[in-house]
C-alpha positions as CSV (number, residue, x, y, z in Angstrom):
1,M,-0.2,-0.2,-0.4
2,A,0.8,3.6,-0.5
3,Q,2.7,5.4,2.4
4,A,2.1,9.0,3.4
5,A,3.5,11.7,1.5
6,Q,7.4,11.4,2.4
7,G,8.5,13.8,5.5
8,G,4.6,14.5,6.1
9,E,2.9,14.0,9.0
10,K,-0.3,11.5,8.3
11,K,-4.0,13.0,9.3
12,T,-5.7,11.3,12.1
13,V,-9.0,9.4,11.6
14,L,-10.8,8.7,15.0
15,T,-13.5,6.2,15.1
16,T,-16.5,5.9,18.1
17,F,-15.8,1.9,18.1
18,T,-13.5,-0.9,17.1
19,I,-15.4,-2.2,13.9
20,L,-15.7,1.2,11.9
21,A,-11.8,1.6,12.7
22,D,-11.0,-1.4,11.1
23,M,-13.2,-0.6,8.1
24,A,-11.4,2.7,8.4
25,R,-7.8,1.2,8.2
26,N,-8.8,-1.4,5.3
27,V,-9.3,2.1,3.2
28,A,-6.7,4.0,4.9
29,G,-4.2,1.9,3.9
30,D,-0.9,3.4,5.5
31,Q,-1.8,6.8,4.1
32,L,-3.7,7.5,7.6
33,K,-3.5,7.3,11.2
34,V,-6.9,5.2,12.6
35,V,-7.9,5.6,16.0
36,S,-10.4,3.9,18.0
37,I,-12.1,5.6,21.1
38,T,-13.6,2.7,22.5
39,K,-11.0,-0.2,23.4
40,P,-11.4,-4.3,22.2
41,G,-14.4,-6.0,24.1
42,A,-16.0,-2.3,25.1
43,E,-19.9,-2.2,25.6
44,I,-20.6,0.5,23.0
45,H,-23.7,2.0,24.0
46,G,-23.3,3.7,27.3
47,Y,-19.4,3.9,27.1
48,Q,-18.4,7.1,29.3
49,P,-15.2,8.8,27.4
50,T,-12.4,9.1,29.7
51,P,-10.1,12.8,30.0
52,S,-7.7,10.7,27.7
53,D,-10.0,10.3,24.8
54,I,-10.4,13.7,24.7
55,V,-7.2,14.8,25.4
56,N,-6.5,12.4,22.3
57,A,-9.7,13.1,20.3
58,R,-8.7,16.4,20.1
59,G,-5.8,15.8,17.9
60,A,-8.0,14.5,15.5
61,D,-8.4,15.2,11.7
62,L,-11.8,13.4,11.1
63,I,-14.0,11.8,13.2
64,L,-15.9,9.0,11.5
65,N,-19.2,7.6,14.1
66,N,-22.2,5.4,13.0
67,G,-25.2,7.2,14.0
68,L,-28.6,5.6,14.0
69,N,-28.7,6.6,17.9
70,L,-25.4,4.0,18.7
71,E,-23.3,6.3,20.9
72,R,-25.5,7.9,22.5
73,W,-22.6,9.6,24.7
74,F,-21.0,10.8,21.2
75,E,-22.7,14.4,21.4
76,K,-21.5,15.4,24.4
77,F,-17.9,14.1,23.6
78,T,-17.4,16.2,20.4
79,G,-19.0,19.4,22.7
80,Q,-15.9,18.9,25.3
81,L,-13.2,18.9,23.0
82,G,-13.0,22.7,22.9
83,G,-9.8,24.1,21.4
84,G,-11.6,26.5,19.2
85,K,-10.8,23.3,15.9
86,A,-13.9,22.2,14.6
87,I,-13.5,18.4,14.1
88,P,-15.0,16.7,11.0
89,T,-17.7,14.6,11.5
90,V,-19.1,11.6,9.1
91,I,-21.9,9.4,10.1
92,L,-21.2,6.1,8.5
93,T,-25.4,5.0,8.0
94,E,-25.5,8.0,5.4
95,G,-27.7,6.3,2.8
96,I,-28.6,3.2,5.0
97,T,-32.5,2.8,5.5
98,P,-32.5,1.4,8.8
99,I,-34.6,-1.1,10.4
100,S,-37.1,0.3,13.3
101,I,-37.0,-1.5,16.4
102,A,-40.4,-3.5,17.3
103,S,-40.7,-3.4,21.4
104,D,-39.9,-1.6,24.5
105,A,-38.5,1.8,24.9
106,Y,-37.2,1.7,21.5
107,K,-39.9,1.3,19.3
108,G,-40.1,2.4,16.4
109,K,-36.8,4.1,16.9
110,P,-34.1,2.8,14.5
111,N,-31.8,-0.5,15.0
112,P,-28.0,0.9,15.1
113,H,-26.5,-2.2,14.1
114,A,-26.5,-1.7,10.7
115,W,-23.1,-3.2,10.0
116,M,-23.9,-6.7,11.2
117,S,-25.7,-6.7,7.5
118,P,-22.5,-6.9,4.9
119,K,-24.7,-5.4,2.1
120,N,-24.7,-2.4,4.4
121,A,-20.8,-2.7,4.8
122,L,-20.3,-1.9,1.1
123,I,-22.1,1.3,2.1
124,Y,-20.3,1.7,5.3
125,V,-16.7,1.7,3.1
126,E,-17.8,3.9,0.8
127,N,-18.7,6.6,3.1
128,I,-14.8,6.4,4.7
129,R,-14.0,6.4,1.3
130,K,-16.0,9.5,0.1
131,A,-14.4,11.3,3.4
132,F,-11.1,9.9,3.2
133,V,-11.1,11.5,-0.4
134,K,-12.2,14.9,0.7
135,L,-10.1,14.2,3.5
136,D,-6.7,14.2,1.9
137,P,-7.0,14.5,-1.7
138,A,-3.5,13.2,-2.5
139,G,-4.0,9.6,-1.1
140,A,-7.3,9.5,-3.2
141,K,-5.9,6.8,-5.4
142,V,-5.2,4.9,-2.0
143,F,-8.5,5.0,-0.9
144,N,-10.3,3.9,-3.9
145,T,-7.9,1.0,-4.5
146,N,-7.9,-0.2,-1.0
147,A,-12.2,0.2,-0.7
148,K,-12.4,-1.8,-3.9
149,K,-10.4,-4.4,-3.0
150,Y,-11.9,-4.4,0.6
151,S,-15.7,-4.5,-0.7
152,D,-14.6,-7.3,-3.1
153,Q,-14.0,-9.2,0.5
154,I,-16.7,-8.5,1.9
155,R,-19.1,-9.3,-1.2
156,A,-17.2,-12.9,-0.6
157,V,-17.8,-13.1,3.1
158,D,-21.6,-12.3,2.5
159,A,-21.5,-15.1,0.2
160,Q,-20.5,-17.7,2.5
161,L,-22.6,-16.8,4.9
162,Q,-25.5,-17.0,2.4
163,S,-24.4,-20.8,2.2
164,K,-23.4,-21.4,5.3
165,L,-26.7,-20.1,6.6
166,S,-29.4,-21.1,4.1
167,A,-28.1,-24.5,4.9
168,L,-30.0,-24.6,8.2
169,P,-33.5,-26.4,8.2
170,R,-36.3,-23.6,7.2
171,S,-37.8,-24.7,10.9
172,E,-34.3,-24.2,12.7
173,R,-33.7,-20.4,11.4
174,A,-34.5,-18.5,14.2
175,L,-32.0,-17.0,16.0
176,V,-32.9,-15.9,19.7
177,T,-29.7,-13.5,21.2
178,C,-29.6,-11.2,24.1
179,E,-29.6,-7.8,22.6
180,G,-31.7,-7.0,19.4
181,A,-28.6,-6.7,17.2
182,F,-29.1,-8.8,14.5
183,S,-31.6,-8.2,12.6
184,Y,-30.0,-6.8,9.9
185,L,-28.2,-9.9,9.5
186,A,-31.7,-12.1,10.2
187,R,-33.2,-10.0,7.2
188,D,-30.1,-10.7,4.9
189,Y,-30.5,-14.6,5.6
190,G,-33.9,-15.6,6.5
191,L,-34.0,-15.8,10.2
192,T,-36.8,-15.0,12.7
193,E,-35.3,-12.9,15.4
194,H,-36.1,-13.0,19.5
195,Y,-34.7,-11.0,22.0
196,L,-34.2,-10.4,25.9
197,W,-34.0,-6.2,25.0
198,P,-34.1,-4.1,22.1
199,V,-30.7,-2.1,23.2
200,N,-28.1,-2.7,25.7
201,A,-28.3,0.7,27.4
202,E,-31.6,-0.9,28.0
203,S,-30.7,-3.3,30.1
204,S,-27.6,-5.8,31.0
205,Q,-29.8,-8.9,32.6
206,G,-33.2,-9.2,31.1
207,T,-36.6,-8.2,33.2
208,P,-38.9,-10.7,34.2
209,R,-41.5,-9.9,31.5
210,Q,-38.3,-10.4,29.0
211,V,-37.6,-13.3,29.8
212,K,-41.2,-14.9,29.8
213,E,-41.5,-13.8,26.5
214,V,-38.4,-15.1,25.3
215,V,-38.5,-18.6,27.1
216,D,-42.4,-19.2,25.3
217,A,-40.9,-17.8,22.3
218,V,-38.5,-20.6,22.2
219,R,-40.6,-23.4,23.8
220,N,-43.5,-22.8,21.3
221,N,-41.5,-22.5,18.3
222,K,-39.2,-25.7,19.5
223,I,-35.8,-23.8,18.9
224,P,-33.2,-25.9,19.8
225,A,-30.5,-23.0,20.9
226,V,-30.2,-19.1,22.2
227,F,-27.1,-17.0,22.0
228,C,-25.9,-13.9,23.9
229,E,-23.6,-11.5,23.2
230,S,-20.1,-10.8,24.5
231,T,-20.4,-7.5,26.1
232,V,-23.2,-8.0,28.7
233,P,-23.9,-10.7,30.9
234,L,-24.5,-14.1,29.9
235,N,-26.6,-15.0,33.1
236,G,-30.4,-14.0,31.6
237,M,-30.3,-16.1,28.8
238,K,-28.8,-19.1,30.4
239,Q,-32.1,-18.3,32.2
240,V,-33.8,-18.3,28.9
241,A,-32.2,-22.0,28.3
242,K,-32.8,-24.0,31.1
243,E,-36.1,-23.1,31.6
244,A,-37.0,-23.5,27.9
245,G,-35.3,-26.7,27.1
246,A,-32.9,-25.3,25.2
247,K,-28.9,-24.9,25.1
248,F,-26.9,-22.1,25.1
249,G,-25.5,-22.4,21.7
250,G,-22.6,-19.5,22.5
251,V,-21.3,-16.3,22.5
252,L,-21.5,-14.0,19.8
253,Y,-19.9,-11.3,18.4
254,V,-21.3,-7.8,17.2
255,D,-20.6,-4.7,19.0
256,S,-16.6,-4.8,19.6
257,L,-13.4,-7.0,18.2
258,T,-11.5,-8.7,20.4
259,D,-7.8,-7.6,20.5
260,A,-5.6,-9.1,18.2
261,R,-4.9,-12.1,20.0
262,G,-8.5,-12.6,20.2
263,V,-11.5,-14.6,18.2
264,V,-12.6,-11.8,16.4
265,P,-9.8,-9.2,15.3
266,T,-11.4,-8.1,12.3
267,Y,-14.9,-7.1,11.2
268,L,-15.1,-10.1,8.2
269,I,-13.8,-12.6,11.0
270,L,-16.5,-11.6,13.1
271,L,-19.4,-11.7,10.7
272,Q,-17.8,-15.5,9.8
273,K,-17.2,-16.7,13.7
274,D,-20.9,-15.2,14.4
275,A,-22.5,-17.3,11.5
276,D,-20.5,-20.6,12.3
277,T,-21.9,-20.3,16.1
278,I,-25.3,-19.7,14.7
279,L,-24.9,-22.3,12.6
280,K,-23.4,-25.2,14.8
281,G,-25.5,-24.0,17.4
282,L,-29.1,-24.9,16.0
283,T,-28.0,-27.8,14.3
284,S,-25.8,-29.7,16.6
285,K,-28.1,-32.7,18.8
């Protein structure tokens, strides 16, 4: 990949969480420095920025955020930057048609987890590419080449997921999770969806009513396995599995990558890992 201009300092791009940072690095190559505000494994909905986050952000040349009410702390964060420097901000879900949340306190609001659809991820990448070309026109060739290559990789993973998940018997295409973070994935691959709570910021355990509704759904539909996300406690969903006579099928990843030594160090690996976990959970007897 091309290097930044010799002797010139790379411009800094700040993202709100690790998945956006990974996408951005794939487009930036060596031309820009990309930093995530939240760290690997962090719960991003209710994140509380630290003083060091604010200090680091003041040196940024561009901020990328998800939008769709995901980073509810973000407006307050940018308001604390000060310093007289207006940092351009790009919302990466611009151009995506959101799925509305169907229940509870967030009913009717957009589901923010749009990146869980590889098809939507292509829109993220295009928005990143355009933002980078505007930020650093000299790197346009690098950004355009990298964006095309990365988009091709996303399309290949989309085809893999379609192949894997379409192998599920129609009666077993049900995805039960703690957070309603998989609506876009479920839509893309023909899965029905049930969850304890719609957004992590609302809960981390599940109310008795939420637990009962999911237990009933699992029993009535004879769903063989349930799952939960890596950034929240597993107790509520393990209770659902026990009461409904299902098995706990494993941990899914959605809001955060792991570090380089973990199981999902990149966005594309995250998608593949989740698909494999879902497939194994719903088909293993």
